C-alpha positions in Angstrom: 22.3 15.2 6.0 25.5 15.8 7.8 26.6 18.1 4.9 23.5 20.2 5.2 23.8 20.6 8.9 27.5 21.6 8.6 26.6 24.0 5.8 24.0 25.8 7.8 26.5 26.3 10.6 29.2 27.5 8.2 27.0 29.8 6.4 25.9 31.4 9.7 29.4 31.7 10.9 30.6 33.0 7.5 28.2 36.0 7.8 30.0 37.2 10.8 33.6 35.7 10.7 36.5 36.3 8.3 39.3 33.9 7.4 41.4 33.0 10.3 38.8 34.2 12.8 38.9 30.8 14.6 42.6 31.5 15.7 41.9 35.0 16.8 40.9 36.3 20.3 37.1 36.7 20.5 37.0 40.4 20.7 39.5 40.8 17.8 37.5 38.3 15.8 34.2 40.3 16.1 35.8 43.6 15.5 37.8 42.5 12.4 35.0 40.5 11.0 32.6 43.4 10.9 35.3 45.7 9.5 35.8 43.3 6.5 32.1 43.0 5.9 31.5 46.8 6.0 34.6 47.8 4.0 34.6 45.0 1.5 38.0 44.6 -0.2 39.3 48.1 0.9 40.9 46.6 4.2 42.7 43.8 2.4 43.6 45.6 -0.8 47.1 46.3 0.4 47.7 42.6 1.4 47.9 40.1 -1.4 47.8 37.2 0.9 44.7 38.5 2.8 43.1 39.3 -0.5 43.7 35.7 -1.6 42.3 34.3 1.6 39.2 36.5 1.2 38.7 35.3 -2.4 39.0 31.7 -1.2 36.5 32.4 1.6 33.9 33.9 -0.7 34.3 31.1 -3.2 33.9 28.5 -0.4 30.8 30.3 0.9 29.2 30.4 -2.5 30.0 26.7 -3.0 28.4 26.0 0.4 25.3 27.9 -0.6 25.0 25.8 -3.7 25.3 22.6 -1.8 22.7 23.8 0.7 20.3 24.5 -2.3 20.5 20.9 -3.6 17.4 18.8 -3.3 16.9 17.4 0.2 17.0 13.8 -0.8 17.4 12.3 2.7 14.4 14.1 4.3 11.7 14.0 1.7 9.6 10.8 1.5 8.0 11.0 -1.8 7.2 7.5 -2.8 8.6 5.8 -6.0 7.5 8.7 -8.4 9.3 11.3 -6.4 12.3 9.0 -5.8 12.7 8.2 -9.5 12.6 12.0 -10.2 15.2 12.8 -7.7 17.3 9.8 -8.9 17.3 11.0 -12.4 18.1 14.6 -11.5 20.7 14.0 -8.8 22.5 10.8 -9.8 21.0 8.6 -7.2 22.0 10.7 -4.1 19.2 9.1 -2.2 19.3 5.4 -2.8 19.6 2.1 -1.3 23.1 0.7 -0.8 24.4 -1.8 -3.5 26.2 -4.8 -2.2 27.3 -5.4 -5.9 28.2 -2.6 -8.3 30.2 -2.8 -11.4 29.6 -0.1 -14.0 26.0 0.1 -14.5 25.3 -3.4 -13.2 24.1 -3.5 -9.5 22.5 -5.8 -6.9 21.0 -4.6 -3.7 18.8 -6.0 -0.9 17.6 -5.7 2.7 16.1 -7.7 5.5 13.1 -5.9 7.2 11.7 -7.7 10.3 9.5 -6.3 13.0 7.0 -6.8 15.9 3.6 -5.1 16.5 2.2 -5.2 20.0 -1.6 -4.9 20.2 -2.8 -4.6 23.8 -6.3 -5.8 22.7 -4.8 -9.1 21.8 -7.4 -10.1 19.1 -8.2 -13.7 18.8 -7.4 -13.7 15.1 -4.0 -12.3 15.8 -4.7 -9.6 13.1 -4.3 -5.9 13.4 -7.0 -5.5 10.7 -7.6 -3.2 9.0 -3.9 -2.6 9.1 -1.9 -4.4 6.4 1.8 -5.1 6.0 2.4 -5.1 9.8 -0.9 -7.0 10.1 0.1 -9.6 12.6 -0.7 -8.9 16.3 1.8 -9.7 19.1 3.8 -11.8 16.6 7.2 -11.6 15.0 7.2 -10.9 11.3 9.9 -11.1 8.7 8.2 -8.5 6.4 10.7 -8.4 3.6 13.8 -10.4 2.5 14.2 -8.2 -0.6 16.6 -8.7 -3.5 16.9 -6.3 -6.5 19.3 -6.6 -9.4 19.7 -5.2 -12.8 21.4 -2.5 -15.0 20.9 1.1 -14.5 20.4 3.2 -17.6 22.8 6.1 -18.2 20.6 9.2 -18.2 23.6 11.6 -18.3 24.9 10.7 -21.7 23.9 11.5 -25.3 23.6 7.9 -26.4 20.7 5.4 -26.4 20.9 3.1 -23.4 19.2 -0.1 -22.3 18.8 -1.3 -18.7 16.3 -3.3 -16.6 15.5 -4.6 -13.1 14.1 -7.5 -11.3 12.8 -7.4 -7.6 12.1 -10.5 -5.5 10.3 -10.2 -2.2 10.0 -13.0 0.4 8.2 -12.5 3.7 4.8 -11.6 5.0 4.5 -8.5 2.8 4.2 -10.7 -0.3 0.5 -11.0 0.3 -0.1 -7.4 -0.4 2.0 -7.0 -3.5 0.7 -10.0 -5.6 -0.5 -9.5 -9.2 -3.4 -11.2 -10.8 -2.1 -13.6 -13.3 1.4 -13.8 -11.8 1.5 -14.8 -8.2 -2.4 -15.3 -8.3 -4.5 -17.1 -10.7 -7.0 -14.7 -12.8 -9.7 -15.7 -10.4 -7.7 -14.5 -7.4 -6.7 -17.8 -5.9 -3.0 -18.3 -5.1 -0.7 -19.8 -7.7 2.7 -19.4 -5.9 1.9 -19.3 -2.2 -0.8 -21.8 -1.5 -1.7 -23.4 1.9 -1.9 -21.4 5.0 -4.1 -19.4 7.2 -4.5 -16.3 4.9 -7.4 -15.8 2.5 -9.7 -18.3 4.2 -7.0 -20.9 4.5 -5.8 -20.8 0.9 -2.6 -18.6 1.2 0.5 -18.9 3.3 1.6 -16.4 5.9 5.2 -16.3 4.3 5.5 -16.3 0.5 7.4 -15.0 -2.5 6.4 -12.1 -4.9 8.1 -10.5 -7.9 6.8 -7.0 -7.7 9.1 -5.7 -10.5 10.4 -7.1 -13.7 11.0 -4.6 -16.5 13.3 -3.3 -19.2 14.1 0.2 -19.3 15.3 2.4 -22.3 16.8 5.8 -22.3 16.5 8.0 -25.4 18.6 11.4 -25.5 15.8 13.4 -26.9 16.0 16.9 -25.8 16.5 16.6 -21.9 16.1 12.8 -22.1 13.3 10.2 -22.1 13.1 6.9 -20.2 10.6 4.1 -21.0 9.9 1.2 -18.7 8.4 -2.0 -20.2 7.1 -4.8 -18.1 6.0 -5.1 -14.4 6.8 -2.1 -12.1 5.7 -0.3 -9.0 2.9 2.4 -9.1 4.1 6.1 -9.2 1.1 7.2 -7.1 1.3 8.4 -3.5 4.2 9.1 -1.1 4.7 5.7 0.4 6.4 2.7 -1.1 6.3 -1.0 -0.8 10.0 -1.0 -0.4 10.7 -0.6 3.3 13.8 1.6 3.2 11.9 4.3 1.2 9.4 4.8 4.1 9.8 6.7 7.4 7.2 4.6 9.2 6.9 0.9 9.6 3.1 0.8 9.2 1.4 2.3 6.2 -1.4 4.8 5.6 -4.9 3.8 4.7 -4.3 5.6 1.4 -1.5 3.3 0.6 -3.2 0.3 1.7 -6.7 0.8 0.3 -6.6 3.9 -2.0 -3.9 3.2 -4.5 -2.5 0.4 -6.7 0.8 -1.3 -5.8 2.0 -2.4 -9.2 1.2 -2.1 -12.9 2.1 -4.1 -16.0 2.6 -2.3 -19.2 4.8 0.6 -20.3 5.6 4.0 -18.7 7.5 6.8 -20.4 9.2 9.7 -18.4 10.1 12.7 -20.3 12.4 15.2 -18.7 11.4 18.8 -19.7 14.2 21.0 -18.4 15.8 20.5 -15.1 12.6 20.9 -12.9 9.7 19.1 -14.8 9.1 15.6 -15.6 6.1 14.2 -17.4 4.8 10.5 -17.1 2.6 8.7 -19.4 1.9 5.1 -20.3 -0.6 2.2 -20.8 -1.2 -0.6 -18.3 -3.2 -3.8 -17.7 -4.9 -2.4 -14.7 -4.3 -2.4 -10.8 -2.0 -5.0 -9.5 -2.5 -7.1 -12.7 0.0 -9.2 -14.7 -2.8 -10.4 -16.9 -5.7 -8.2 -17.7 -9.1 -10.1 -17.1 -10.9 -7.3 -19.1 -8.4 -7.3 -21.9 -8.6 -3.5 -22.0 -5.7 -1.2 -21.5 -5.7 1.6 -19.0 -3.8 4.8 -18.6 -1.2 5.8 -16.1 0.4 9.2 -16.0 1.3 12.4 -14.2 3.8 15.2 -13.8 6.6 15.9 -11.3 7.9 19.4 -10.6 10.8 20.5 -8.5 11.4 24.1 -7.4 14.5 26.1 -8.4 16.1 25.7 -4.9 15.3 22.0 -4.8 13.3 22.4 -1.5 9.8 21.8 -2.9 8.5 18.9 -5.0 5.0 18.3 -6.4 3.7 15.0 -7.8 0.4 14.7 -9.7 -0.4 11.2 -10.8 -3.6 9.5 -12.0 -4.8 6.2 -13.5 -8.0 5.3 -15.3 -9.2 2.0 -17.0 -11.8 -0.8 -16.7 -11.0 -3.0 -13.8 -14.1 -5.3 -13.4 -14.2 -8.7 -15.1 -17.1 -7.6 -17.4 -14.8 -4.9 -18.8 -17.3 -2.1 -18.5 -16.8 -0.6 -15.0 -14.2 2.2 -15.2 -12.0 2.9 -12.1 -10.3 6.3 -11.9 -8.0 7.6 -9.2 -5.5 10.5 -8.7 -3.0 11.4 -6.1 -1.5 14.8 -5.3 1.6 15.0 -3.2 3.4 18.2 -2.1 6.7 17.9 -0.2 8.6 21.0 1.2 12.0 21.3 3.1 11.1 24.0 5.6 14.8 24.4 6.8 17.8 22.3 7.6 15.8 20.2 10.2 12.1 20.3 9.3 10.3 18.9 6.3 6.5 18.6 5.5 4.5 16.4 3.2 0.8 16.5 2.4 -1.0 14.1 0.1 -4.6 13.9 -1.2 -6.1 10.9 -3.1 -9.4 10.4 -4.7 -10.9 7.4 -6.4 -14.1 6.3 -8.0 -15.3 2.9 -9.2 -18.3 2.8 -11.6 -21.1 0.5 -10.3 -18.9 -0.3 -7.3 -21.9 -0.4 -4.8 -25.6 -0.7 -4.3 -27.9 1.9 -2.7 -30.9 1.2 -0.4 -33.1 0.6 -3.5 -30.4 -2.0 -4.7 -29.5 0.2 -7.7 -25.9 0.3 -8.7 -24.0 3.5 -7.9 -20.4 4.7 -8.2 -18.1 3.9 -5.2 -16.0 6.7 -4.0 -13.0 7.1 -1.7 -11.0 10.2 -0.6 -8.0 10.7 1.7 -5.8 13.6 3.2 -2.4 12.7 4.8 0.0 15.0 6.5 3.6 14.1 7.5 6.1 16.2 9.6 9.7 15.2 10.0 12.4 16.6 12.2 16.1 15.8 11.9 17.7 15.8 15.4 21.1 14.6 14.3 22.9 12.5 11.7 21.5 9.4 13.2 18.1 10.3 14.7 15.0 11.7 13.0 11.5 12.2 14.4 8.2 11.8 12.4 4.4 12.3 12.7 1.6 11.3 10.4 -2.1 12.1 10.6 -4.6 10.8 8.1 -8.3 10.9 7.3 -9.4 8.3 4.9 -13.2 8.2 3.7 -14.5 5.0 2.1 -17.8 6.5 1.1 -19.4 3.3 0.0 -17.3 0.9 2.1 -16.0 -0.5 -1.3 -12.2 -0.4 -0.6 -11.8 -1.5 3.0 -14.8 -3.9 3.7 -15.6 -4.7 0.1 -19.3 -4.8 1.0 -21.3 -3.8 -2.1 -24.5 -3.1 0.0 -23.3 0.2 1.6 -26.7 1.0 3.1 -26.2 -1.9 5.5 -23.0 -0.4 6.9 -23.0 2.7 9.1 -20.1 5.2 9.0 -17.4 5.7 6.3 -14.4 7.4 8.0 -11.1 6.1 9.2 -8.5 8.2 11.1 -5.0 7.4 12.2 -2.2 9.3 14.0 1.3 7.9 14.2 4.4 9.1 15.8 7.8 7.5 15.5 11.5 7.9 15.1 14.3 6.6 12.8 17.6 5.6 14.4 20.4 4.9 11.9 23.5 3.9 13.9 25.2 3.0 10.6 24.3 3.4 6.9 23.2 -0.3 6.8 20.9 -0.3 9.9 17.6 1.5 10.5 15.4 1.0 13.6 11.9 2.4 13.3 9.7 2.3 16.5 6.3 3.9 16.4 3.1 4.5 18.3 -0.1 4.4 16.3 -3.8 5.3 17.2 -6.6 4.2 14.8 -10.3 5.0 15.0 -13.3 4.8 12.8 -17.1 5.3 12.7 -17.6 2.4 10.4 -19.8 -0.4 11.9 -20.6 -3.5 9.8 -23.9 -5.3 10.3 -24.1 -7.1 13.7 -20.7 -5.8 14.8 -19.4 -3.0 17.1 -16.5 -1.5 15.1 -13.7 -2.3 12.7 -10.9 -3.1 15.3 -10.2 -6.1 17.6 -12.0 -8.5 15.4 -14.9 -6.1 14.8 -15.4 -5.5 18.5 -14.1 -1.9 18.9 -14.1 1.5 17.2 -10.5 2.1 18.0 -7.1 0.5 18.2 -3.7 1.2 19.6 -0.5 -0.4 18.4 3.2 -0.1 19.4 5.4 -1.4 16.7 9.0 -1.4 15.7 11.1 -3.0 13.0 14.7 -3.2 12.0 16.1 -2.8 8.4 19.4 -4.3 7.5 20.8 -3.3 4.1 23.1 -5.8 2.5 
């Protein structure tokens, strides 16, 4: 970010100032500068030293423009699919810090802890339907995170093998568990038993293993990588991993509209410098073992513009998700991120999902359950250490299948959720990030016998003030 801000200033100055202008008087600088621009090389042709200086200046200006055109890694929050695309194309310019690095071996981690103030003070001490920062007026250690492995070399012309394992301890474990791994196939906890969650069967703090995979690189044409194992979803523009998000809280789309993890294989084929195709087979949403014993599909395409300022990700998944192995679930996600200039960037996301026979109508006939969403993000970089952000979202759970999980949709009124969030990121050093935010949620959904979705189903709206601190180690 520092480099891009300096580049913008240098390029502006370069358009009006020649070499040595900083040492000249203001009036002389302006006059001579415009003379050089208008006359080109004619003014300096008689002076070899001046000509050499001008050549150096032009070369440096061209290099500066090339640097400015590089993908804006630090300002675009693209989720795990976009992150992997940029990592492949730009040699991990935007990445978490490694506390151990030797060759392609690495180890990295962070501690994410926060607090969410809810003035309604719900008796349950829950900010439901918010997840992740779901505890009201209570300290949370969301993530004590450790990742280690071997990165594959995607720049060479040789076959390469790598892999990665991630361990997450904290309150966020509850939202990243996989059926058949941390949970039994019937959904009951296997690893993190005893506690107030899930009707008294799950702990507040627990351990999850959201990633465990081998990765292979094949130098076919522009290169192909294949992940085999348990890995994060490539859908959407938010991530489970805290450092990859601008906000502490998550959108409804991330919480309810998309899967968190998959188990299977995923191939990513680099076609040229700006296009990447993804395709693979999985065992379903958030599953280590597939109760249906039927494979699903996960795929998409990522595109980056020539100047690196625009990125588009289109991803989708489809497969049978219910125990009877007959009810198909299909979802897609569209993400467009654009760097407007040196300070402003914008991201828009649209999700759609449908679950066959996911709900019942008023005549108690099974009908498909649908959900939609539209998210918008706007980011502004004030300085090397401070950035501002805003998010506005509309999420429609048409049949109240994803949030409430009530199959009898006719007994619930409303279907829309909205949230507006503003916040900032302060990074006093590369290893610390403070993320305070203000969030306002409101919804027209009213379950039977209740008054709304917030404050233990007593209100139609909710205000939260939250902050967390990420320490990279």
